C-alpha positions as CSV (number, residue, x, y, z in Angstrom):
1,M,-90.7,97.7,50.8
2,F,-91.5,100.8,52.9
3,D,-92.9,102.5,49.9
4,G,-93.9,106.2,50.5
5,I,-91.9,106.6,53.7
6,M,-88.3,106.6,52.5
7,D,-87.0,108.9,49.8
8,E,-87.2,106.0,47.4
9,E,-88.8,102.6,47.7
10,I,-86.4,100.0,49.1
11,E,-85.8,97.2,46.8
12,Q,-85.3,93.7,48.1
13,S,-82.2,91.6,47.5
14,V,-82.2,88.8,45.0
15,E,-80.4,86.7,47.6
16,T,-81.9,85.4,50.7
17,V,-80.6,84.6,54.2
18,D,-81.6,81.2,55.7
19,T,-82.8,81.6,59.3
20,E,-83.9,78.7,61.4
21,T,-87.0,77.9,59.3
22,M,-87.3,80.7,56.8
23,Q,-85.6,82.4,53.9
24,K,-85.5,86.1,54.3
25,Y,-84.8,89.0,51.8
26,Y,-83.1,92.2,52.9
27,P,-82.6,95.6,51.3
28,N,-80.5,95.4,48.2
29,Y,-78.3,98.3,49.3
30,L,-76.8,96.1,52.0
31,S,-74.2,93.5,51.4
32,I,-73.5,90.4,53.5
33,S,-69.9,89.0,53.8
34,N,-70.4,87.0,57.1
35,V,-73.3,85.1,58.7
36,I,-73.3,84.4,62.5
37,K,-75.9,82.1,64.0
38,L,-76.5,83.2,67.6
39,T,-77.9,81.0,70.4
40,L,-79.1,82.4,73.8
41,D,-76.0,81.3,75.5
42,M,-73.7,83.2,73.0
43,Y,-72.4,86.6,74.1
44,V,-71.9,89.3,71.3
45,D,-70.3,92.5,72.1
46,P,-72.8,95.0,70.5
47,S,-70.2,97.8,70.5
48,N,-68.1,95.7,68.2
49,L,-70.3,94.1,65.6
50,F,-69.0,92.8,62.4
51,S,-69.5,94.9,59.3
52,N,-71.7,93.6,56.5
53,C,-72.9,90.8,58.7
54,A,-76.1,88.8,59.0
55,Y,-76.7,87.9,62.6
56,I,-79.3,85.1,63.0
57,Y,-81.2,84.2,66.2
58,G,-83.9,81.6,65.5
59,D,-86.0,83.3,62.7
60,N,-84.8,86.7,63.6
61,L,-82.3,88.5,61.2
62,Y,-80.2,91.5,62.1
63,I,-77.9,92.9,59.3
64,T,-75.2,95.4,59.9
65,D,-73.9,98.0,57.5
66,E,-70.2,98.7,56.5
67,N,-69.7,100.4,59.9
68,G,-71.0,97.5,62.0
69,N,-74.1,99.3,62.9
70,I,-77.6,97.6,62.8
71,A,-79.2,98.7,59.4
72,F,-82.0,96.2,59.0
73,I,-84.0,93.8,61.1
74,D,-86.6,91.2,60.1
75,C,-87.9,89.7,63.3
76,E,-90.5,87.1,64.3
77,M,-91.7,88.3,67.7
78,K,-92.3,85.6,70.3
79,Y,-93.5,86.3,73.9
80,T,-90.8,85.5,76.4
81,P,-91.9,85.7,79.9
82,N,-88.4,85.5,81.6
83,A,-86.9,88.4,79.8
84,T,-85.6,90.1,83.1
85,E,-83.6,87.0,83.8
86,I,-82.2,86.8,80.3
87,K,-81.1,90.5,80.4
88,R,-79.5,89.9,83.8
89,R,-77.3,87.2,82.2
90,H,-76.4,89.5,79.3
91,A,-75.2,92.7,80.7
92,E,-73.0,93.2,77.7
93,Y,-75.9,94.7,75.8
94,K,-75.5,97.9,77.9
95,R,-72.6,98.8,75.7
96,T,-74.9,99.5,72.8
97,G,-74.6,98.4,69.3
98,G,-72.2,99.8,66.7
99,H,-68.7,101.2,66.7
100,Y,-69.1,104.3,68.8
101,A,-71.7,104.9,71.6
102,K,-73.2,106.6,73.2
103,H,-74.9,109.9,73.0
104,D,-76.5,111.8,75.8
105,N,-80.0,110.7,76.9
106,M,-79.7,107.4,75.1
107,D,-80.4,103.8,76.2
108,A,-78.8,100.6,75.0
109,G,-82.2,99.7,73.6
110,H,-83.3,96.2,72.6
111,F,-85.5,95.3,69.8
112,G,-87.5,93.5,72.6
113,V,-86.0,90.7,74.7
114,Q,-89.5,90.1,76.0
115,L,-90.4,89.7,72.3
116,G,-87.9,86.9,71.7
117,Q,-85.1,88.9,70.4
118,H,-81.3,88.2,71.2
119,P,-80.2,90.0,74.4
120,S,-76.8,91.0,73.1
121,I,-78.1,92.9,70.0
122,S,-79.0,96.5,70.9
123,M,-78.6,100.0,69.5
124,E,-78.9,103.5,70.7
125,Q,-82.5,104.5,71.5
126,D,-83.6,107.8,72.9
127,A,-84.3,107.0,76.6
128,I,-87.8,108.5,76.7
129,M,-88.8,106.8,73.3
130,N,-87.4,103.5,74.6
131,R,-88.9,103.6,78.1
132,Y,-92.2,105.5,77.7
133,G,-92.6,106.8,74.1
134,T,-93.2,105.3,70.7
135,W,-91.1,102.2,70.8
136,R,-92.5,101.2,74.3
137,T,-96.0,101.7,73.0
138,F,-95.3,99.4,70.1
139,E,-93.6,96.8,72.4
140,R,-96.7,96.8,74.7
141,E,-99.1,96.3,71.9
142,W,-97.0,93.4,70.4
143,I,-96.8,91.7,73.7
144,K,-100.6,92.0,74.2
145,L,-101.1,90.6,70.7
146,L,-98.7,87.8,71.2
147,K,-100.4,86.7,74.5
148,E,-103.7,86.6,72.5
149,G,-102.0,84.2,70.1
150,H,-101.3,86.4,67.1
151,Q,-98.2,86.1,64.9
152,I,-96.1,89.2,64.5
153,N,-93.3,90.0,62.2
154,V,-91.5,93.4,62.4
155,K,-89.1,94.7,59.7
156,A,-87.2,97.8,60.2
157,V,-84.6,100.0,58.5
158,F,-82.3,102.3,60.3
159,V,-80.7,105.4,58.6
160,D,-77.1,106.2,59.2
161,D,-76.8,109.9,59.9
162,G,-73.3,110.0,58.5
163,A,-71.4,110.1,61.8
164,E,-69.2,107.3,62.9
165,S,-71.5,106.1,65.6
166,T,-74.2,103.7,66.5
167,Y,-76.9,106.3,66.3
168,S,-79.7,106.2,63.8
169,S,-81.7,109.4,63.9
170,F,-84.6,107.9,61.6
171,W,-86.1,104.5,61.7
172,C,-88.9,103.0,59.6
173,I,-90.8,99.9,60.8
174,C,-93.3,97.7,59.2
175,E,-95.4,95.3,61.2
176,T,-97.1,92.1,59.7
177,I,-99.8,90.7,62.0
178,D,-101.2,87.3,61.3
179,G,-99.8,87.5,57.7
180,I,-101.3,90.8,56.9
181,E,-98.7,93.5,56.3
182,G,-99.7,96.8,58.0
183,D,-98.6,100.3,57.3
184,A,-94.9,101.6,57.6
185,Y,-94.3,103.9,60.4
186,P,-91.5,106.5,60.4
187,L,-89.9,106.9,63.9
188,L,-87.7,109.7,64.9
189,N,-85.1,108.6,67.5
190,E,-86.1,111.4,69.9
191,A,-88.1,112.0,73.0
192,D,-90.7,114.3,71.3
193,Q,-92.2,111.5,69.2
194,F,-95.0,109.7,71.1
């Protein structure tokens, strides 16, 4: 998984996590000691996520590391037209994910409420990247494809920069569209990457 982007290829776990209708593998360097199934009506404090936990929302999987920061996602994107209303009911996401937040010029970024992701789960995203840059470009393209009837899965790993914070300086994402796995994309969590 993510071969050629990370220093070493990420090997998948032997175990799987059961989501609503799927079994999902995850990077073998992560361990899971707790599983929490979320519903839309559940509120999670993203600044106080459990360590080594698999959070499940439908067929979306979010796994935290030993610091309680999001380290891996495996998400089935679904177009959600009422995202603004959902976010309005879940203002807790603005606290950002992980133990310590937040750095200057960062947003409490979602993985896409309009893409069917849980509104409480967020992490620090550079404000420019989140609103206008690389991540926003991906979101717009995924929304367009979903409206056209395509199926989209997004997997991502987030690299801990060693500080005790929610901030991940380097992401790697891989999109699968209609069952065809695409390239892996490295993303720097900064404004200069478009």
